[in-house]
Every structure is written in C-alpha cells, then in structure tokens.
Backbone as a ProteinNet text record, in pm:
[ID]
protein_1_A
[PRIMARY]
MARETAWHSSGIESLDGAKNAEDHLLAQRLRDQIEQLPEKFRRVLQLSIVEDMDANDAAAVLGIPAGTVRSRLHTARKLLLETMQ
[TERTIARY]
1625.2	1750.8	1785.8	1689.3	1669.3	1645.6	1607.8	1555.6	1702.4	1768.6	1900.3	1979	1965.5	2101.7	2061.6	1941	1870.6	1934.4	2022.2	2036.5	2213.1	2242.7	2368.9	2309.7	2187.1	2126.9	2082.4	2052.4	1977.6	2037.4	2013.6	2055.6	2203.1	2293.4	2439	2484.1	2362.8	2371.3	2419.7	2400.8	2414	2564	2645.9	2785.4	2843.3	2799.1	2865.6	2863.4	2809.3	2797.3	2877.6	2943.2	3050	3159.8	3184.5	3345.6	3453.7	3444.4	3526.2	3567.1	3671.2	3703.2	3708.7	3741.9	3772	3570.3	3496	3380.3	3355.9	3393.9	3334.7	3413.3	3535.5	3586.3	3503.7	3509.3	3474.9	3287.2	3215.3	3104.2	3125.3	3234.3	3252.5	3273.4	3353.9	3437.1	3331.7	3224.2	3106.9	3023.5	2997.2	2945.2	2968.7	3138.7	3194.6	3149.9	3211.4	3177.4	3038.2	2948.6	2786.3	2754.5	2865.1	2836.4	2899.4	3032.2	3053.8	2976.4	2922.3	2811.3	2750.5	2739.1	2632.7	2523.3	2451.9	2297.1	2189.5	2205.6	2066.6	2136.4	2191.6	2250.2	2238.8	2289.6	2255.4	2104.9	2048	1885.2	1832.7	1831	1769.9	1818.3	1937.1	2006.3	1959.2	1913.5	1844.7	1706	1643.1	1497.5	1455.3	1595.4	1551.2	1595.4	1723.9	1751.6	1717.2	1687.4	1654.4	1499.6	1441.7	1283.1	1222.2	1296.6	1240.7	1115.5	1170.4	1074.3	1091.8	1002.2	1051.3	1068.2	1104.1	1114.3	1012.7	891.8	749.1	750.1	756.9	748.6	876.2	984.1	1112.3	1045.7	1025	991.5	892.8	786.8	696.6	711.6	818.8	900.8	965.2	1068.1	1175.8	1111	960.2	920.4	1002.7	1060.4	1133.5	1051.5	1074.1	1042.1	1088.5	1034.5	1089.8	1212	1194.7	1325.9	1417	1453.5	1516.3	1618.9	1471.7	1512.5	1593.9	1542.7	1648	1746.3	1781	1891.9	2000.3	1954.7	2045.9	2088.5	1955.1	2030.4	2134.9	2103.4	2228.7	2335.2	2350.6	2480.3	2531.3	2455.2	2542.2	2550.9	2493.3	2546.2	2726.2	2695.9	2829.2	2928.5	2897.9	3002.6	3084	2957.5	3021.2	3092.3	3060.5	3134.4	3265.4	3249.5	3419.1	3511.4	3404.1	3523.2	3568.1	3489.8	3498.7	3603.9	3644	3747.5	3869.9
-340.3	-314.6	-194.4	-72.7	40.7	98.8	-0.4	38.1	29.1	-96.4	-158.3	-61.6	51.4	129.4	298	297.2	410.8	489.4	430.1	519.3	587.1	532	606.4	743.9	779.7	905.5	1010.9	937.6	953.6	976.5	1056.5	1062.7	1137	1060.8	1092.8	1191.3	1253.4	1324.2	1458.5	1511	1647	1672.6	1542.5	1570.6	1599.3	1526.9	1521.6	1666.3	1747.8	1878.5	1963.2	1877.7	1994	2013.2	2158.7	2189.9	2140.5	2101.4	2030.1	1862.9	1859.7	1744.6	1620.8	1655.8	1560.9	1481.9	1597.1	1534.3	1458.5	1476	1427.2	1291.9	1274.5	1122.4	1025.3	1099.2	1040.8	976.9	1074.7	1018.5	890.3	908.1	794.2	664	688.4	592.7	480.4	586.7	532.8	437.2	486.4	421.5	307.2	327.1	148.5	61	126.6	39.7	-22.8	41.3	-4	-92.8	-83.2	-188.4	-318.7	-328.6	-453.3	-507.6	-448.6	-512.6	-625.1	-746.2	-868.6	-822.5	-868.3	-827.5	-804.5	-922.9	-890.3	-745.2	-726.6	-586.2	-430.8	-486.3	-402.4	-356.6	-437.7	-393.7	-342.7	-388	-298.7	-168.9	-170.7	-47.5	62.1	-21.3	60.8	93.2	24.9	44.2	102.7	127.6	229.8	359.8	395.6	532.9	574.1	488.9	554.5	550.4	453.2	429.8	500.7	508.4	589.5	467.8	371.6	252	242.2	214.4	196	12.4	-65.4	-165.6	-257.7	-209	-288.3	-309.1	-197.6	-162.3	-269.8	-246.2	-354.6	-484.2	-523.1	-624.5	-708.5	-618.3	-679.7	-682.1	-580.5	-610.2	-736.3	-760	-838.1	-1012.6	-962.8	-1145.4	-1132.5	-1102.1	-1141.1	-1053.1	-1125.4	-1028	-904.8	-787.7	-682.7	-667.8	-726.7	-752.3	-789.2	-877.4	-904.4	-777.9	-712.4	-588.4	-493.9	-503	-409.1	-444.8	-582.8	-628.8	-631.5	-657.8	-645.7	-492.3	-405.6	-251.4	-187.1	-285.1	-250.1	-299	-426.9	-486.6	-419.8	-355.8	-316.4	-185	-80.5	16.5	8.7	-86	-107.7	-169.1	-235.7	-243.4	-153.6	-106.5	75.6	153.6	181.1	254.9	164.6	29	-1.8	-1.3	-6.5	15.9	124.4	238.3	384.3	435.9	392.8	445.8	450.9
6691.1	6733.7	6789.3	6710.1	6706.9	6905.4	6952.9	7096.6	7154.9	7126.1	7200.9	7197.5	7082	7092.3	7137.5	7150.5	7166.5	7288.7	7347.8	7449.7	7407.5	7313.1	7258	7251.7	7180.9	7204.2	7280.7	7366.1	7476.3	7623	7697.3	7802.2	7832.6	7740	7764.9	7634	7578.9	7453.9	7472.7	7582.3	7649.3	7631.8	7651.6	7695.7	7533	7449.2	7306.8	7241.5	7274.6	7223.9	7333.9	7461.7	7536.8	7511.2	7482.2	7484.2	7528.4	7645.4	7716.5	7649.5	7648.8	7590.2	7678.7	7778.6	7889.2	7903.5	7902.5	7908.9	7805.2	7698.3	7581.7	7586.4	7646.3	7647.9	7730.7	7873.6	7961.2	7951.9	7816.9	7774.5	7696.1	7623.5	7531.1	7603.3	7675.8	7778	7829.4	7907	7983.9	7864.5	7718.2	7650.9	7613	7587.8	7588.4	7676.7	7823.4	7911.1	7924.6	7913.1	7901.7	7786.2	7635.4	7562.8	7576.2	7691.9	7742.3	7858.1	7902.6	8009.2	7927.1	8036	7982.4	7962.2	7864	7802.7	7898.8	7997.6	8094.6	8193.4	8226.4	8278.2	8187.7	8075.6	8007.1	7976	7933.3	7901.1	8010	8128.7	8259.3	8253.9	8262.6	8231.1	8135.5	8022.6	7905.2	7913	7978.3	8014.7	8112.9	8232.5	8339.5	8256.8	8210.8	8174.8	8075.4	7944.8	7826.1	7810.5	7856.1	7861.1	7966.9	8066.2	8177.3	8251.1	8282.3	8342.8	8459.9	8540.5	8674.2	8665.7	8796.5	8803.9	8739.7	8791.7	8773.5	8608.3	8519.1	8419.6	8328.2	8360.2	8300.2	8302.3	8467.8	8469	8372.2	8354	8225.8	8125.6	8089.5	7921.8	7924	8046.3	8046.1	8074.5	8128.8	8175	8280.8	8383.7	8512.8	8637.1	8749.4	8874.7	8879.2	8925.1	8961.8	9055.6	9148.9	9188.3	9154.6	9075.9	8960.9	8870	8837	8758.9	8857.6	8982	9080.7	9105.8	9123.1	9146	9036.4	8913.9	8828.8	8799.1	8802.6	8806.6	8899.9	9006.2	9120.9	9023.6	9001.3	8967.1	8842.6	8760.5	8648.2	8696.4	8770.1	8816.1	8904.1	8967.6	9044.8	8915.4	8829.7	8744.3	8667	8636.3	8553.5	8650.2	8766.4	8881.5	8887.3	8909.5	8918.8	8806.9	8702.5	8569.6	8525.8	8567.5	8544.2	8617.5	8751.3	8848.5	8784.4
[MASK]
+++++++++++++++++++++++++++++++++++++++++++++++++++++++++++++++++++++++++++++++++++++

C-alpha cells in the first residue's frame, strides 16, 4: 500500500515547502485530481513518475502490453490537464 501512495511525497514534494501559497494549493489540487483518476490510469502514472519506469518496465509489472501502458499514461495526463484547467 505504501507504493500506491508514494507519489504523495515524491515528485510534487518540492512544492510543499514553497513559500507561495498558490503553488501549494495547486500541488494539493493536483494530488486530489490524481486520486480521482480510475485505478488503471493512476497506476501507470505512479509507475512512470514515482518509480521512474519506462513503458516496458511498467508493462512487466502490470502484466499488460507496453502500448497499453503508453495509452493509459496519455489518457491519464489528458484527464489531469482537462480537470486542472
């Protein structure tokens, strides 16, 4: 379970200490939106960003084709972009 929430303290953490309250609020909003993603999208995002895995490595972990990982990662990013605008 720790791996599933590891991104909370990785990657975005540099904004947590920011003096600019707007940056902090934006980072929190991004975390909230990531939490709202369907699990299949959230998992590929986590493996890509937190674990720094490429599509082939993430595919091996998830037991799905690398093309599916790339597709889900693209969709996850698109959904986040839409909700953050």
